[in-house]
LORO-88772 format. One record per residue (C-alpha): residue in three letters; x, y, z. Coordinates in steps of 0.25 Angstrom, whole numbers. Example, Ala and Ser with C-alpha at 12.3 -4.5 7.8 and 13.67 -1.06 7.14 Angstrom:
! residues 2
rec r:ALA, xx:49, yy:-18, zz:31
rec r:SER, xx:55, yy:-4, zz:29
! end
This chain:
! residues 540
rec r:MET, xx:263, yy:428, zz:264
rec r:ASN, xx:250, yy:423, zz:269
rec r:THR, xx:256, yy:418, zz:282
rec r:ILE, xx:264, yy:430, zz:284
rec r:LYS, xx:251, yy:438, zz:283
rec r:ASN, xx:245, yy:431, zz:292
rec r:ILE, xx:256, yy:432, zz:303
rec r:ARG, xx:256, yy:447, zz:299
rec r:SER, xx:241, yy:448, zz:301
rec r:THR, xx:240, yy:442, zz:315
rec r:LEU, xx:252, yy:448, zz:320
rec r:SER, xx:251, yy:461, zz:316
rec r:ASN, xx:236, yy:464, zz:318
rec r:LYS, xx:236, yy:462, zz:333
rec r:GLY, xx:222, yy:464, zz:333
rec r:ASN, xx:220, yy:449, zz:328
rec r:LEU, xx:228, yy:443, zz:339
rec r:ASN, xx:224, yy:436, zz:352
rec r:LEU, xx:231, yy:446, zz:360
rec r:ALA, xx:227, yy:438, zz:373
rec r:TRP, xx:239, yy:428, zz:369
rec r:PHE, xx:249, yy:441, zz:368
rec r:GLY, xx:244, yy:444, zz:382
rec r:TYR, xx:241, yy:460, zz:381
rec r:GLN, xx:226, yy:458, zz:386
rec r:ASP, xx:233, yy:459, zz:401
rec r:SER, xx:247, yy:458, zz:400
rec r:LYS, xx:251, yy:474, zz:396
rec r:ARG, xx:259, yy:474, zz:409
rec r:ASN, xx:268, yy:464, zz:402
rec r:LEU, xx:271, yy:471, zz:390
rec r:THR, xx:276, yy:484, zz:394
rec r:GLN, xx:289, yy:491, zz:386
rec r:GLN, xx:304, yy:488, zz:390
rec r:SER, xx:310, yy:499, zz:384
rec r:GLY, xx:310, yy:512, zz:391
rec r:GLU, xx:302, yy:510, zz:403
rec r:ASN, xx:309, yy:520, zz:411
rec r:TYR, xx:311, yy:535, zz:406
rec r:ASP, xx:314, yy:547, zz:411
rec r:VAL, xx:303, yy:557, zz:413
rec r:ARG, xx:305, yy:573, zz:412
rec r:VAL, xx:300, yy:584, zz:418
rec r:ASN, xx:296, yy:596, zz:408
rec r:CYS, xx:292, yy:612, zz:410
rec r:SER, xx:279, yy:608, zz:412
rec r:ASN, xx:281, yy:598, zz:424
rec r:THR, xx:276, yy:587, zz:416
rec r:THR, xx:282, yy:574, zz:413
rec r:SER, xx:288, yy:570, zz:400
rec r:VAL, xx:296, yy:558, zz:392
rec r:PRO, xx:305, yy:560, zz:380
rec r:THR, xx:295, yy:554, zz:370
rec r:GLY, xx:298, yy:550, zz:355
rec r:LEU, xx:286, yy:546, zz:343
rec r:ILE, xx:291, yy:538, zz:333
rec r:ILE, xx:281, yy:537, zz:321
rec r:GLY, xx:283, yy:533, zz:306
rec r:VAL, xx:283, yy:538, zz:291
rec r:TYR, xx:284, yy:531, zz:278
rec r:SER, xx:290, yy:535, zz:267
rec r:GLU, xx:292, yy:530, zz:252
rec r:GLU, xx:307, yy:527, zz:248
rec r:GLY, xx:315, yy:537, zz:242
rec r:ASP, xx:305, yy:549, zz:246
rec r:LEU, xx:314, yy:562, zz:248
rec r:LYS, xx:303, yy:571, zz:249
rec r:GLY, xx:293, yy:565, zz:260
rec r:GLN, xx:282, yy:562, zz:250
rec r:THR, xx:280, yy:549, zz:254
rec r:ALA, xx:279, yy:553, zz:270
rec r:ASP, xx:269, yy:545, zz:277
rec r:PHE, xx:267, yy:544, zz:290
rec r:THR, xx:262, yy:531, zz:299
rec r:PRO, xx:247, yy:533, zz:305
rec r:ALA, xx:254, yy:536, zz:317
rec r:GLY, xx:263, yy:545, zz:313
rec r:LYS, xx:251, yy:554, zz:303
rec r:LYS, xx:244, yy:554, zz:315
rec r:PHE, xx:256, yy:560, zz:324
rec r:ASN, xx:260, yy:569, zz:312
rec r:ASP, xx:246, yy:575, zz:312
rec r:SER, xx:246, yy:577, zz:326
rec r:VAL, xx:258, yy:587, zz:323
rec r:LYS, xx:252, yy:593, zz:312
rec r:GLY, xx:261, yy:586, zz:303
rec r:PHE, xx:274, yy:591, zz:308
rec r:VAL, xx:280, yy:576, zz:307
rec r:LYS, xx:279, yy:575, zz:293
rec r:ASP, xx:283, yy:590, zz:291
rec r:GLN, xx:295, yy:587, zz:297
rec r:LEU, xx:298, yy:576, zz:290
rec r:LEU, xx:298, yy:582, zz:275
rec r:ARG, xx:307, yy:593, zz:282
rec r:THR, xx:316, yy:582, zz:284
rec r:LEU, xx:315, yy:575, zz:273
rec r:PRO, xx:319, yy:564, zz:268
rec r:LEU, xx:309, yy:556, zz:277
rec r:PRO, xx:314, yy:545, zz:286
rec r:LYS, xx:316, yy:530, zz:278
rec r:LEU, xx:314, yy:518, zz:287
rec r:GLY, xx:323, yy:517, zz:297
rec r:GLN, xx:326, yy:531, zz:297
rec r:VAL, xx:319, yy:541, zz:309
rec r:ARG, xx:317, yy:557, zz:310
rec r:LEU, xx:315, yy:564, zz:322
rec r:PHE, xx:308, yy:575, zz:326
rec r:TYR, xx:305, yy:585, zz:338
rec r:GLY, xx:294, yy:594, zz:343
rec r:VAL, xx:285, yy:588, zz:335
rec r:ASP, xx:274, yy:584, zz:346
rec r:ASP, xx:276, yy:588, zz:360
rec r:ARG, xx:273, yy:574, zz:364
rec r:PHE, xx:286, yy:570, zz:358
rec r:ASN, xx:298, yy:574, zz:359
rec r:ALA, xx:304, yy:568, zz:347
rec r:VAL, xx:296, yy:561, zz:336
rec r:ALA, xx:303, yy:550, zz:328
rec r:VAL, xx:298, yy:547, zz:312
rec r:VAL, xx:303, yy:534, zz:307
rec r:GLY, xx:303, yy:532, zz:292
rec r:LEU, xx:297, yy:518, zz:288
rec r:GLY, xx:298, yy:519, zz:274
rec r:THR, xx:286, yy:515, zz:265
rec r:ASP, xx:275, yy:509, zz:271
rec r:CYS, xx:272, yy:498, zz:260
rec r:ILE, xx:280, yy:486, zz:267
rec r:GLY, xx:277, yy:475, zz:274
rec r:TYR, xx:281, yy:459, zz:273
rec r:ASN, xx:292, yy:458, zz:265
rec r:PRO, xx:294, yy:444, zz:258
rec r:VAL, xx:309, yy:446, zz:255
rec r:GLU, xx:314, yy:452, zz:267
rec r:GLU, xx:305, yy:442, zz:275
rec r:ILE, xx:301, yy:455, zz:285
rec r:ASP, xx:289, yy:461, zz:287
rec r:GLU, xx:296, yy:475, zz:283
rec r:GLN, xx:283, yy:484, zz:288
rec r:LYS, xx:286, yy:480, zz:303
rec r:GLU, xx:301, yy:480, zz:300
rec r:VAL, xx:301, yy:496, zz:296
rec r:ILE, xx:291, yy:498, zz:309
rec r:ARG, xx:302, yy:491, zz:318
rec r:VAL, xx:313, yy:501, zz:312
rec r:ALA, xx:305, yy:512, zz:312
rec r:ALA, xx:301, yy:511, zz:327
rec r:ALA, xx:316, yy:508, zz:329
rec r:VAL, xx:322, yy:519, zz:325
rec r:GLY, xx:313, yy:528, zz:328
rec r:ALA, xx:313, yy:524, zz:343
rec r:ARG, xx:329, yy:524, zz:341
rec r:ALA, xx:329, yy:538, zz:336
rec r:LEU, xx:320, yy:542, zz:348
rec r:GLN, xx:327, yy:535, zz:359
rec r:ASP, xx:341, yy:542, zz:355
rec r:LEU, xx:334, yy:556, zz:358
rec r:GLN, xx:332, yy:550, zz:373
rec r:ILE, xx:316, yy:548, zz:370
rec r:TYR, xx:312, yy:541, zz:383
rec r:ARG, xx:297, yy:537, zz:375
rec r:ILE, xx:295, yy:533, zz:362
rec r:MET, xx:280, yy:532, zz:354
rec r:VAL, xx:279, yy:523, zz:344
rec r:GLU, xx:271, yy:522, zz:332
rec r:SER, xx:265, yy:509, zz:327
rec r:PHE, xx:271, yy:510, zz:313
rec r:GLY, xx:258, yy:502, zz:310
rec r:HIS, xx:263, yy:488, zz:318
rec r:ALA, xx:266, yy:493, zz:333
rec r:GLU, xx:272, yy:479, zz:336
rec r:SER, xx:284, yy:480, zz:324
rec r:ALA, xx:286, yy:496, zz:331
rec r:ALA, xx:286, yy:492, zz:345
rec r:GLU, xx:297, yy:482, zz:340
rec r:GLY, xx:306, yy:491, zz:333
rec r:ALA, xx:306, yy:503, zz:344
rec r:THR, xx:306, yy:495, zz:355
rec r:MET, xx:319, yy:485, zz:348
rec r:GLY, xx:326, yy:498, zz:344
rec r:LEU, xx:326, yy:505, zz:356
rec r:TRP, xx:333, yy:493, zz:364
rec r:VAL, xx:349, yy:495, zz:366
rec r:TYR, xx:358, yy:485, zz:375
rec r:GLN, xx:364, yy:497, zz:386
rec r:GLU, xx:364, yy:491, zz:401
rec r:HIS, xx:379, yy:492, zz:401
rec r:ARG, xx:379, yy:509, zz:396
rec r:ALA, xx:379, yy:519, zz:406
rec r:GLU, xx:365, yy:523, zz:408
rec r:LYS, xx:368, yy:539, zz:403
rec r:LYS, xx:370, yy:531, zz:390
rec r:GLN, xx:361, yy:521, zz:387
rec r:LEU, xx:349, yy:524, zz:378
rec r:VAL, xx:336, yy:527, zz:383
rec r:VAL, xx:324, yy:517, zz:379
rec r:PRO, xx:312, yy:523, zz:376
rec r:LYS, xx:298, yy:518, zz:381
rec r:LEU, xx:291, yy:515, zz:369
rec r:ILE, xx:275, yy:518, zz:367
rec r:LEU, xx:267, yy:515, zz:354
rec r:PHE, xx:262, yy:528, zz:349
rec r:ASP, xx:247, yy:528, zz:341
rec r:SER, xx:245, yy:515, zz:339
rec r:GLU, xx:234, yy:505, zz:348
rec r:ASP, xx:242, yy:492, zz:344
rec r:TRP, xx:248, yy:491, zz:358
rec r:ILE, xx:249, yy:475, zz:357
rec r:GLY, xx:259, yy:477, zz:344
rec r:TRP, xx:267, yy:487, zz:351
rec r:GLN, xx:267, yy:477, zz:364
rec r:ILE, xx:271, yy:465, zz:355
rec r:GLY, xx:281, yy:471, zz:349
rec r:GLN, xx:289, yy:477, zz:361
rec r:GLN, xx:289, yy:463, zz:368
rec r:LYS, xx:294, yy:457, zz:354
rec r:ALA, xx:304, yy:469, zz:354
rec r:ASN, xx:307, yy:469, zz:369
rec r:ALA, xx:310, yy:453, zz:369
rec r:GLN, xx:321, yy:456, zz:356
rec r:ASN, xx:328, yy:466, zz:365
rec r:LEU, xx:327, yy:457, zz:377
rec r:ALA, xx:336, yy:447, zz:368
rec r:ARG, xx:344, yy:458, zz:363
rec r:GLN, xx:347, yy:462, zz:377
rec r:PHE, xx:351, yy:449, zz:381
rec r:SER, xx:360, yy:448, zz:370
rec r:GLU, xx:367, yy:459, zz:371
rec r:THR, xx:370, yy:458, zz:386
rec r:PRO, xx:386, yy:455, zz:388
rec r:ALA, xx:390, yy:440, zz:389
rec r:ASN, xx:393, yy:443, zz:404
rec r:LEU, xx:380, yy:449, zz:409
rec r:LEU, xx:371, yy:438, zz:402
rec r:THR, xx:378, yy:424, zz:406
rec r:PRO, xx:370, yy:410, zz:404
rec r:SER, xx:364, yy:412, zz:419
rec r:VAL, xx:362, yy:428, zz:417
rec r:PHE, xx:354, yy:424, zz:404
rec r:ALA, xx:347, yy:415, zz:412
rec r:GLN, xx:343, yy:424, zz:424
rec r:SER, xx:340, yy:436, zz:412
rec r:SER, xx:329, yy:427, zz:406
rec r:VAL, xx:322, yy:421, zz:417
rec r:GLU, xx:320, yy:437, zz:422
rec r:VAL, xx:315, yy:439, zz:407
rec r:LEU, xx:307, yy:427, zz:406
rec r:THR, xx:299, yy:425, zz:418
rec r:LYS, xx:296, yy:439, zz:420
rec r:ALA, xx:288, yy:437, zz:405
rec r:GLY, xx:282, yy:424, zz:413
rec r:VAL, xx:292, yy:415, zz:404
rec r:ASN, xx:295, yy:404, zz:412
rec r:VAL, xx:309, yy:401, zz:414
rec r:GLU, xx:320, yy:388, zz:418
rec r:VAL, xx:337, yy:392, zz:421
rec r:LYS, xx:343, yy:377, zz:420
rec r:VAL, xx:358, yy:375, zz:422
rec r:GLN, xx:369, yy:368, zz:418
rec r:ASN, xx:366, yy:356, zz:425
rec r:TRP, xx:352, yy:355, zz:420
rec r:ALA, xx:357, yy:355, zz:407
rec r:LYS, xx:369, yy:345, zz:410
rec r:LEU, xx:358, yy:336, zz:415
rec r:ARG, xx:350, yy:336, zz:401
rec r:GLY, xx:361, yy:334, zz:392
rec r:PHE, xx:363, yy:349, zz:388
rec r:ASN, xx:377, yy:345, zz:385
rec r:ALA, xx:379, yy:355, zz:372
rec r:PHE, xx:374, yy:366, zz:378
rec r:LEU, xx:381, yy:365, zz:391
rec r:SER, xx:394, yy:363, zz:382
rec r:VAL, xx:394, yy:376, zz:375
rec r:GLY, xx:393, yy:381, zz:390
rec r:SER, xx:403, yy:372, zz:397
rec r:GLY, xx:415, yy:385, zz:393
rec r:SER, xx:408, yy:396, zz:401
rec r:CYS, xx:408, yy:396, zz:417
rec r:GLN, xx:394, yy:402, zz:415
rec r:PRO, xx:384, yy:390, zz:417
rec r:PRO, xx:374, yy:387, zz:404
rec r:ILE, xx:358, yy:389, zz:409
rec r:PHE, xx:348, yy:383, zz:400
rec r:LEU, xx:337, yy:392, zz:401
rec r:GLU, xx:321, yy:387, zz:398
rec r:ALA, xx:311, yy:397, zz:396
rec r:TYR, xx:295, yy:394, zz:395
rec r:TYR, xx:284, yy:401, zz:391
rec r:GLU, xx:271, yy:395, zz:392
rec r:GLY, xx:260, yy:403, zz:384
rec r:CYS, xx:249, yy:391, zz:382
rec r:ASP, xx:246, yy:378, zz:384
rec r:PRO, xx:260, yy:373, zz:392
rec r:ASP, xx:255, yy:359, zz:385
rec r:VAL, xx:258, yy:366, zz:371
rec r:SER, xx:274, yy:363, zz:367
rec r:PRO, xx:282, yy:375, zz:366
rec r:VAL, xx:291, yy:384, zz:356
rec r:VAL, xx:304, yy:381, zz:362
rec r:LEU, xx:314, yy:393, zz:359
rec r:ILE, xx:328, yy:388, zz:362
rec r:GLY, xx:339, yy:401, zz:362
rec r:LYS, xx:355, yy:400, zz:361
rec r:GLY, xx:360, yy:407, zz:374
rec r:VAL, xx:374, yy:407, zz:374
rec r:THR, xx:378, yy:419, zz:381
rec r:PHE, xx:390, yy:422, zz:377
rec r:ASP, xx:398, yy:413, zz:363
rec r:ALA, xx:413, yy:413, zz:365
rec r:GLY, xx:412, yy:401, zz:356
rec r:GLY, xx:417, yy:392, zz:366
rec r:VAL, xx:432, yy:386, zz:364
rec r:CYS, xx:430, yy:391, zz:349
rec r:LEU, xx:429, yy:405, zz:351
rec r:HIS, xx:424, yy:416, zz:343
rec r:ARG, xx:430, yy:427, zz:337
rec r:CYS, xx:431, yy:439, zz:347
rec r:PHE, xx:425, yy:448, zz:339
rec r:ASP, xx:411, yy:439, zz:340
rec r:LEU, xx:413, yy:438, zz:353
rec r:ARG, xx:407, yy:449, zz:355
rec r:ASP, xx:393, yy:448, zz:351
rec r:LEU, xx:393, yy:433, zz:357
rec r:ARG, xx:386, yy:436, zz:369
rec r:GLY, xx:374, yy:436, zz:360
rec r:ASP, xx:374, yy:422, zz:359
rec r:MET, xx:362, yy:420, zz:367
rec r:ALA, xx:353, yy:428, zz:358
rec r:GLY, xx:345, yy:418, zz:355
rec r:ALA, xx:342, yy:414, zz:370
rec r:ALA, xx:337, yy:429, zz:371
rec r:SER, xx:329, yy:429, zz:360
rec r:VAL, xx:322, yy:416, zz:367
rec r:VAL, xx:321, yy:424, zz:382
rec r:ALA, xx:316, yy:435, zz:372
rec r:ALA, xx:305, yy:430, zz:366
rec r:LEU, xx:299, yy:422, zz:378
rec r:ARG, xx:299, yy:433, zz:386
rec r:ALA, xx:291, yy:441, zz:373
rec r:ILE, xx:282, yy:429, zz:370
rec r:SER, xx:278, yy:428, zz:385
rec r:THR, xx:276, yy:442, zz:388
rec r:LEU, xx:266, yy:441, zz:372
rec r:GLN, xx:261, yy:430, zz:380
rec r:LEU, xx:261, yy:420, zz:367
rec r:PRO, xx:253, yy:405, zz:368
rec r:ILE, xx:264, yy:399, zz:365
rec r:ASN, xx:274, yy:391, zz:374
rec r:VAL, xx:289, yy:392, zz:373
rec r:ARG, xx:302, yy:388, zz:379
rec r:GLY, xx:314, yy:393, zz:379
rec r:LEU, xx:326, yy:386, zz:380
rec r:ILE, xx:339, yy:394, zz:382
rec r:PRO, xx:354, yy:388, zz:386
rec r:LEU, xx:362, yy:399, zz:390
rec r:CYS, xx:379, yy:398, zz:390
rec r:GLU, xx:391, yy:403, zz:386
rec r:ASN, xx:400, yy:396, zz:377
rec r:MET, xx:414, yy:399, zz:381
rec r:PRO, xx:428, yy:394, zz:381
rec r:GLY, xx:430, yy:390, zz:394
rec r:ALA, xx:438, yy:380, zz:400
rec r:SER, xx:426, yy:369, zz:399
rec r:ALA, xx:420, yy:374, zz:386
rec r:TYR, xx:416, yy:363, zz:377
rec r:LYS, xx:426, yy:360, zz:364
rec r:PRO, xx:424, yy:356, zz:350
rec r:GLY, xx:426, yy:341, zz:347
rec r:ASP, xx:418, yy:339, zz:359
rec r:ILE, xx:406, yy:332, zz:358
rec r:ILE, xx:393, yy:335, zz:366
rec r:ARG, xx:380, yy:326, zz:368
rec r:ALA, xx:367, yy:336, zz:365
rec r:GLN, xx:356, yy:336, zz:374
rec r:ASN, xx:347, yy:328, zz:366
rec r:GLY, xx:360, yy:318, zz:365
rec r:LYS, xx:366, yy:320, zz:351
rec r:THR, xx:382, yy:323, zz:351
rec r:ILE, xx:388, yy:336, zz:346
rec r:LEU, xx:403, yy:337, zz:341
rec r:VAL, xx:407, yy:352, zz:345
rec r:GLN, xx:416, yy:357, zz:334
rec r:THR, xx:415, yy:372, zz:339
rec r:THR, xx:410, yy:378, zz:351
rec r:ALA, xx:407, yy:390, zz:345
rec r:ASN, xx:393, yy:383, zz:339
rec r:GLU, xx:390, yy:383, zz:352
rec r:GLY, xx:375, yy:389, zz:352
rec r:ARG, xx:369, yy:376, zz:344
rec r:LEU, xx:375, yy:366, zz:354
rec r:ILE, xx:368, yy:374, zz:367
rec r:LEU, xx:353, yy:373, zz:357
rec r:ALA, xx:354, yy:360, zz:354
rec r:ASP, xx:353, yy:355, zz:368
rec r:ALA, xx:340, yy:367, zz:371
rec r:LEU, xx:336, yy:360, zz:357
rec r:SER, xx:337, yy:346, zz:361
rec r:TYR, xx:332, yy:349, zz:375
rec r:CYS, xx:318, yy:358, zz:371
rec r:ALA, xx:313, yy:343, zz:366
rec r:VAL, xx:307, yy:341, zz:381
rec r:TYR, xx:298, yy:352, zz:378
rec r:ASN, xx:290, yy:346, zz:364
rec r:PRO, xx:293, yy:360, zz:358
rec r:LYS, xx:282, yy:364, zz:348
rec r:PHE, xx:294, yy:369, zz:341
rec r:VAL, xx:310, yy:375, zz:343
rec r:VAL, xx:315, yy:387, zz:341
rec r:ASP, xx:331, yy:390, zz:344
rec r:ILE, xx:337, yy:404, zz:342
rec r:GLY, xx:352, yy:406, zz:343
rec r:THR, xx:365, yy:412, zz:337
rec r:LEU, xx:370, yy:401, zz:330
rec r:THR, xx:380, yy:403, zz:318
rec r:THR, xx:385, yy:415, zz:312
rec r:GLU, xx:383, yy:408, zz:298
rec r:VAL, xx:368, yy:414, zz:299
rec r:LYS, xx:373, yy:427, zz:302
rec r:LYS, xx:383, yy:426, zz:289
rec r:LEU, xx:369, yy:421, zz:280
rec r:MET, xx:359, yy:432, zz:284
rec r:GLY, xx:367, yy:442, zz:295
rec r:ALA, xx:356, yy:449, zz:304
rec r:SER, xx:344, yy:447, zz:293
rec r:ALA, xx:337, yy:434, zz:299
rec r:ALA, xx:339, yy:423, zz:308
rec r:GLY, xx:343, yy:410, zz:304
rec r:VAL, xx:331, yy:399, zz:305
rec r:PHE, xx:332, yy:385, zz:305
rec r:THR, xx:320, yy:375, zz:306
rec r:ASN, xx:314, yy:362, zz:303
rec r:SER, xx:300, yy:369, zz:302
rec r:ASP, xx:295, yy:378, zz:290
rec r:GLN, xx:284, yy:384, zz:300
rec r:LEU, xx:290, yy:388, zz:311
rec r:TYR, xx:301, yy:396, zz:300
rec r:ASP, xx:288, yy:401, zz:294
rec r:LEU, xx:284, yy:407, zz:305
rec r:LEU, xx:298, yy:411, zz:311
rec r:ARG, xx:299, yy:421, zz:297
rec r:ILE, xx:286, yy:425, zz:298
rec r:ALA, xx:289, yy:431, zz:311
rec r:SER, xx:302, yy:436, zz:307
rec r:ILE, xx:296, yy:442, zz:296
rec r:HIS, xx:288, yy:451, zz:306
rec r:THR, xx:299, yy:454, zz:317
rec r:GLY, xx:309, yy:456, zz:307
rec r:ASP, xx:319, yy:449, zz:312
rec r:ARG, xx:320, yy:436, zz:301
rec r:VAL, xx:324, yy:423, zz:300
rec r:TRP, xx:329, yy:416, zz:288
rec r:ARG, xx:328, yy:400, zz:288
rec r:LEU, xx:340, yy:392, zz:284
rec r:PRO, xx:343, yy:377, zz:279
rec r:LEU, xx:341, yy:366, zz:289
rec r:TRP, xx:346, yy:356, zz:280
rec r:GLU, xx:350, yy:341, zz:282
rec r:TYR, xx:366, yy:346, zz:276
rec r:PHE, xx:366, yy:354, zz:289
rec r:THR, xx:363, yy:343, zz:299
rec r:GLU, xx:372, yy:333, zz:291
rec r:ASP, xx:382, yy:344, zz:292
rec r:VAL, xx:383, yy:344, zz:307
rec r:THR, xx:378, yy:330, zz:309
rec r:ASN, xx:392, yy:326, zz:301
rec r:THR, xx:400, yy:322, zz:312
rec r:GLU, xx:405, yy:308, zz:316
rec r:LYS, xx:408, yy:313, zz:331
rec r:SER, xx:394, yy:317, zz:334
rec r:ASP, xx:381, yy:318, zz:331
rec r:VAL, xx:382, yy:332, zz:328
rec r:GLN, xx:392, yy:342, zz:327
rec r:ASN, xx:390, yy:359, zz:330
rec r:VAL, xx:396, yy:364, zz:315
rec r:GLY, xx:395, yy:359, zz:303
rec r:THR, xx:405, yy:362, zz:290
rec r:PRO, xx:412, yy:375, zz:294
rec r:ASP, xx:408, yy:387, zz:287
rec r:HIS, xx:397, yy:379, zz:280
rec r:GLY, xx:380, yy:383, zz:284
rec r:GLY, xx:383, yy:384, zz:299
rec r:ALA, xx:370, yy:389, zz:303
rec r:CYS, xx:362, yy:376, zz:295
rec r:ASN, xx:372, yy:369, zz:304
rec r:ALA, xx:369, yy:375, zz:315
rec r:ALA, xx:354, yy:375, zz:312
rec r:ALA, xx:357, yy:359, zz:310
rec r:PHE, xx:363, yy:357, zz:323
rec r:LEU, xx:353, yy:361, zz:331
rec r:LYS, xx:344, yy:354, zz:322
rec r:GLU, xx:349, yy:341, zz:328
rec r:PHE, xx:346, yy:344, zz:342
rec r:VAL, xx:329, yy:348, zz:339
rec r:PRO, xx:319, yy:338, zz:344
rec r:ASN, xx:314, yy:329, zz:334
rec r:LEU, xx:302, yy:334, zz:326
rec r:THR, xx:302, yy:348, zz:333
rec r:ASP, xx:301, yy:360, zz:325
rec r:TRP, xx:314, yy:369, zz:327
rec r:VAL, xx:318, yy:383, zz:322
rec r:HIS, xx:333, yy:388, zz:325
rec r:ILE, xx:335, yy:402, zz:324
rec r:ASP, xx:351, yy:405, zz:322
rec r:THR, xx:353, yy:421, zz:326
rec r:TYR, xx:367, yy:423, zz:324
rec r:GLY, xx:365, yy:434, zz:312
rec r:ILE, xx:354, yy:441, zz:321
rec r:VAL, xx:358, yy:441, zz:333
rec r:LYS, xx:365, yy:455, zz:331
rec r:ALA, xx:360, yy:468, zz:326
rec r:ASP, xx:368, yy:474, zz:316
rec r:LEU, xx:366, yy:487, zz:307
rec r:GLN, xx:359, yy:480, zz:297
rec r:SER, xx:349, yy:475, zz:308
rec r:PRO, xx:336, yy:482, zz:310
rec r:PRO, xx:335, yy:497, zz:317
rec r:TYR, xx:328, yy:491, zz:330
rec r:LEU, xx:340, yy:483, zz:332
rec r:ARG, xx:352, yy:492, zz:338
rec r:PRO, xx:367, yy:483, zz:336
rec r:GLY, xx:368, yy:471, zz:345
rec r:MET, xx:360, yy:460, zz:348
rec r:SER, xx:345, yy:459, zz:340
rec r:GLY, xx:338, yy:451, zz:349
rec r:ARG, xx:335, yy:444, zz:336
rec r:PRO, xx:325, yy:435, zz:333
rec r:THR, xx:318, yy:438, zz:346
rec r:ARG, xx:305, yy:445, zz:340
rec r:THR, xx:304, yy:435, zz:328
rec r:ILE, xx:304, yy:423, zz:339
rec r:ILE, xx:291, yy:430, zz:345
rec r:GLU, xx:285, yy:433, zz:333
rec r:PHE, xx:287, yy:418, zz:330
rec r:LEU, xx:281, yy:415, zz:343
rec r:SER, xx:270, yy:424, zz:343
rec r:GLN, xx:265, yy:419, zz:327
rec r:LEU, xx:266, yy:407, zz:333
rec r:ALA, xx:258, yy:408, zz:344
rec r:CYS, xx:247, yy:416, zz:335
rec r:ARG, xx:248, yy:404, zz:325
rec r:ASN, xx:244, yy:394, zz:338
! end
């Protein structure tokens, strides 16, 4: 608890931070909003221009209050209600019951400045860190409230939304920014939703607001990559798009082609891509935020832009979503852009193996034995477990950078989804300290993680073969997520702290996901990775 309180104190009280390393002293132009910059301007009868504008404020209430006796506005809400002579509260009491958490009430004609006012329910104000749920409920409530309010106004074709901070501007910015995002590039323009511009209302915490927007925009970028159809996002296109995104943010990017990988013995990676006519690409990105002699944190993202399963084809029902099998790579690219924009004092190198897993004539086959980059041989029991193969070569290769520690992220196993659904990502690690930092970060972001065992029991299962050093499947239906992690551990450089995040369960948002995520690709755990690295930089 003390550790959590200290971290919260450091990250929430922005006035106590050394803001220079966030880059806000002279880089405000780099922190522009990325939603709704272009909106229609209307001319009214008085020959003045106006933009359809909405306002979001919050109201607390006790559970079970049917008469509105416990209605209590946030400070910003109270101030606005007073400015309109109590009109908002009068209308709330006329339309009982009060909005509960996740509900919104819209009012019109309240103030000449706003076409509509959205009053969102916040539940009770006596909430905070919940040790049972492993989440900061206050921040999560704010994200939910900002999202439902913003989306209600978006449905009204509002072009500009003023959002109050609800006591924590960073969380409000996250919720509203993620809540408005929608993948609609291929819809007719007349059918597309307006993406309003977001503006902080009645708060001086501009820095917290901008940090929240950068984190949310990063997650939205990961959602954008993950939602893009596989025919429009091949390994080459992913690499090209990443170069464009990252270089604009000041991140160095190198695109390594197939011959480069072959010369360095990336045989596991190249085998996975051998069945596709799309050439595999190995992408390296480097952000230098401190002394170049300081060892970097290495982030590795699984980048299978479409996973048909190879010759061991997946079911047709599952294939529809397997364009998102590069979600780990998307999170790495998005996190790198955010930490560069925030100018965190840390060195980070991203390694992203990109390929398709297709059943072409030259595809690798069950029973093949492959020599990985570190010299270990792998018996391929199934081509459908390709993610661990491409990550194995990337993990082995990262030793050349003498990493501070390594984090790999990927959609590896259905078992982790069966275990936890979309509630949390599965985490495996050889470092208690790294897990504690990652867990605390997930408490703040609401994007939770949960540690699973990395016992010798599972290592014995994946090394129990007479034909090779290791096999890419353990005992069938027998600890699949743990077996995958045990397999990867065989390729982690010696004496290196390592975290493996299995995101298969959280890659898609469903009906149980928070309201700030529309159904579809979620972009998780991007914000948790950014928060994790922010805390590490703060400690250093």
